[in-house]
C-alpha distance (Angstrom), angle and dihedral (degrees) to the residues before:
residue distance angle dihedral
X1 . . .
X2 3.82 . .
X3 3.72 92.6 .
X4 3.79 90.3 49.3
X5 3.77 90.8 54.1
X6 3.70 89.8 50.4
X7 3.70 93.7 51.3
X8 3.86 92.4 49.0
X9 3.91 88.9 49.0
X10 3.74 89.5 53.9
X11 3.79 92.4 50.0
X12 3.84 90.2 53.7
X13 3.75 98.6 44.1
X14 3.74 116.8 25.4
X15 3.89 98.3 14.9
X16 3.83 87.5 -142.3
X17 3.84 140.1 64.3
X18 3.72 141.8 -178.2
X19 3.76 128.0 -104.8
X20 3.74 88.5 -95.2
X21 3.81 87.6 74.2
X22 3.73 97.2 56.8
X23 3.80 110.0 139.0
X24 3.74 115.9 -82.8
X25 3.77 134.5 -177.1
X26 3.70 114.8 12.3
X27 3.75 91.5 -5.7
X28 3.72 90.5 57.1
X29 3.79 92.8 55.9
X30 3.73 89.5 49.7
X31 3.72 86.9 60.9
X32 3.74 101.1 38.6
X33 3.86 105.2 21.4
X34 3.75 125.3 -146.1
X35 3.83 113.6 -96.8
X36 3.82 110.1 -92.6
X37 3.83 119.1 -131.7
X38 3.78 96.4 -111.6
X39 3.80 118.0 68.9
X40 3.78 130.7 -132.3
X41 3.71 127.1 -118.6
X42 3.71 111.3 -103.6
X43 3.82 116.8 -136.9
X44 3.78 115.9 -135.1
X45 3.83 113.4 -115.7
X46 3.86 133.8 -171.4
X47 3.77 116.9 -74.7
X48 3.81 90.5 25.1
X49 3.85 115.1 138.6
X50 3.81 115.3 -131.4
X51 3.77 136.2 -165.6
X52 3.76 108.2 -148.1
X53 3.91 114.7 -172.1
X54 3.73 123.2 -173.9
X55 3.72 115.5 -161.6
X56 3.90 111.8 -112.9
X57 3.93 89.7 -4.0
X58 3.91 107.4 92.3
X59 3.71 87.8 155.5
X60 3.83 91.0 63.1
X61 3.78 96.0 39.2
X62 3.82 122.4 101.6
X63 3.77 125.5 -148.1
X64 3.88 99.0 -172.2
X65 3.82 109.7 22.3
X66 3.80 109.6 168.4
X67 3.78 117.7 -151.9
X68 3.86 108.5 -126.6
X69 3.76 123.7 -128.8
X70 3.93 87.0 -98.1
X71 3.75 89.3 56.4
X72 3.78 96.1 -107.6
X73 3.80 133.0 133.4
X74 3.73 121.7 -155.8
X75 3.78 114.6 -129.9
X76 3.86 127.5 -171.6
X77 3.83 113.6 -102.6
X78 3.90 96.6 5.7
X79 3.81 101.8 50.0
X80 3.88 124.7 -150.4
X81 3.77 117.5 9.6
X82 3.82 123.0 -175.1
X83 3.85 111.2 -119.6
X84 3.84 104.2 154.2
X85 3.81 114.4 119.6
X86 3.95 91.5 20.4
X87 3.69 128.6 111.8
X88 3.76 116.5 -117.3
X89 3.81 90.0 -104.2
X90 3.86 93.2 49.7
X91 3.84 90.1 47.9
X92 3.87 88.8 52.5
X93 3.74 90.5 51.2
X94 3.87 90.7 50.5
X95 3.80 94.3 48.7
X96 3.81 90.4 45.7
X97 3.87 89.1 51.4
X98 3.83 92.3 52.5
X99 3.83 93.0 45.7
X100 3.80 91.2 47.3
X101 3.76 94.7 53.5
X102 3.74 93.7 74.6
X103 3.75 117.5 -14.6
X104 3.91 112.7 42.1
X105 3.72 139.2 31.4
X106 3.86 114.8 -123.3
X107 3.90 93.4 -23.5
X108 3.81 114.9 -158.0
X109 3.78 110.1 -141.1
X110 3.75 128.6 -173.4
X111 3.78 125.0 -170.4
X112 3.85 125.6 -164.4
X113 3.73 125.1 -178.1
X114 3.82 105.9 -132.6
X115 3.82 96.7 176.1
X116 3.78 120.7 20.0
X117 3.87 99.5 -161.3
X118 3.72 86.6 164.9
X119 3.89 91.3 67.8
X120 3.83 112.4 65.1
X121 3.73 135.6 166.0
X122 3.78 132.6 -179.1
X123 3.89 122.8 -131.2
X124 3.71 116.0 -169.1
X125 3.74 141.8 156.2
X126 3.79 125.9 48.8
X127 3.86 98.0 5.7
X128 3.67 128.6 118.1
X129 3.71 98.4 -119.4
X130 3.88 111.3 18.5
X131 3.84 117.7 -171.0
X132 3.74 148.4 104.0
X133 3.77 114.9 -53.3
X134 3.74 134.8 -167.1
X135 3.80 120.4 -145.8
X136 3.83 142.4 179.8
X137 3.79 129.9 -146.5
X138 3.73 117.5 -4.0
X139 3.79 129.2 -9.4
X140 3.79 132.6 -171.7
X141 3.85 129.7 -164.4
X142 3.82 93.6 -101.8
X143 3.72 90.7 50.2
X144 3.80 92.2 49.4
X145 3.78 90.9 53.6
X146 3.78 90.3 48.9
X147 3.79 90.9 53.1
X148 3.80 85.2 62.3
X149 3.94 87.8 54.8
X150 3.72 91.0 -99.6
X151 3.86 134.2 -78.0
X152 3.87 122.3 -45.5
X153 3.83 120.1 -110.3
X154 3.78 89.7 -100.8
X155 3.85 95.4 49.7
X156 3.85 118.0 122.9
X157 3.72 101.8 -131.2
X158 3.74 93.7 -166.6
X159 3.94 92.2 60.0
X160 3.83 107.2 64.7
X161 3.84 111.4 148.6
X162 3.71 120.2 -159.7
X163 3.81 116.6 -163.8
X164 3.76 121.4 -164.7
X165 3.83 133.9 -176.8
X166 3.85 113.6 -135.7
X167 3.75 128.5 163.8
X168 3.72 90.6 -11.8
X169 3.76 95.2 -53.7
X170 3.83 130.8 104.3
X171 3.75 114.0 -128.6
X172 3.81 130.6 -173.9
X173 3.73 141.6 -161.1
X174 3.79 133.0 178.6
X175 3.77 127.5 -134.8
X176 3.76 141.8 179.7
X177 3.80 115.3 -119.9
X178 3.83 87.8 -173.6
X179 3.75 90.8 59.3
X180 3.75 91.6 45.3
X181 3.72 92.7 52.7
X182 3.68 93.3 51.0
X183 3.78 92.9 50.1
X184 3.76 92.5 -112.7
X185 3.79 94.9 116.4
X186 3.79 134.7 31.6
X187 3.91 118.5 -101.3
X188 3.93 104.5 -117.6
X189 3.74 121.3 -135.7
X190 3.79 117.8 -106.7
X191 3.85 118.2 -147.4
X192 3.65 135.1 -158.2
X193 3.80 110.4 -76.5
X194 3.76 95.1 25.1
X195 3.89 121.6 136.5
X196 3.82 116.5 -144.4
X197 3.82 113.3 -162.7
X198 3.81 118.5 -171.3
X199 3.79 110.4 -152.5
X200 3.76 128.8 29.1
X201 3.79 94.8 -123.3
X202 3.77 89.0 53.9
X203 3.76 90.7 50.1
X204 3.72 92.7 54.0
X205 3.81 92.0 49.8
X206 3.86 93.4 46.7
X207 3.76 94.4 44.5
X208 3.75 92.1 46.0
X209 3.67 96.4 -122.9
X210 3.81 89.9 -65.3
X211 3.77 116.8 -173.6
X212 3.67 118.1 -124.1
X213 3.83 120.1 -129.4
X214 3.78 112.6 -130.2
X215 3.74 102.3 -151.9
X216 3.89 91.6 80.7
X217 3.81 89.9 59.8
X218 3.72 92.8 93.8
X219 3.81 90.9 68.9
X220 3.76 92.5 48.5
X221 3.66 96.9 -104.4
X222 3.86 133.0 108.1
X223 3.78 108.6 -137.6
X224 3.80 116.4 -146.5
X225 3.80 121.8 -139.6
X226 3.75 117.0 -125.3
X227 3.83 100.0 58.2
């Protein structure tokens, strides 16, 4: 609540703030919501790697089918099939339809996304292995930090900044990984394109000391200048 009051005061007085005043507590979760219980369908993208299983047809199944830059996957018998933009279930239906036209009777096709290269996040700051990480399915803040082999020994677990691009504008919120680990706070969902920065000092360095524009505070976000 104290952080929220500080943010509101900045909005009324200076109309700007630093990254240190990124929303925290309830305001942070308004910006970067906790992950809901039900997952979202991932849409297949170029360079993703798929496992395509055809029931009772191991010779036609593929273990590592990479989606081409044009969004196609090459299948035995039927050739290239467009799958980019489809969910795994939809891609299975399309492949089954092509195989059923001439070659198989009521084929059962299952598609699983093994490597979702089209979904990437950046994890930086005080983590053991910072970098760019692809992921499939759902991802939370604690899982994102774990992908970077966890925080370093000097990391400040109460200062985890999540930066998100929305409608052409960067927005940030601050979370406590320590509270999340203790079950005292919800674990927010991380989306493709997000940047997770562990440690406030590292966030200031990475973001270049960017000012935060106060007008976006009403929505629970802090908007970063320099879109």
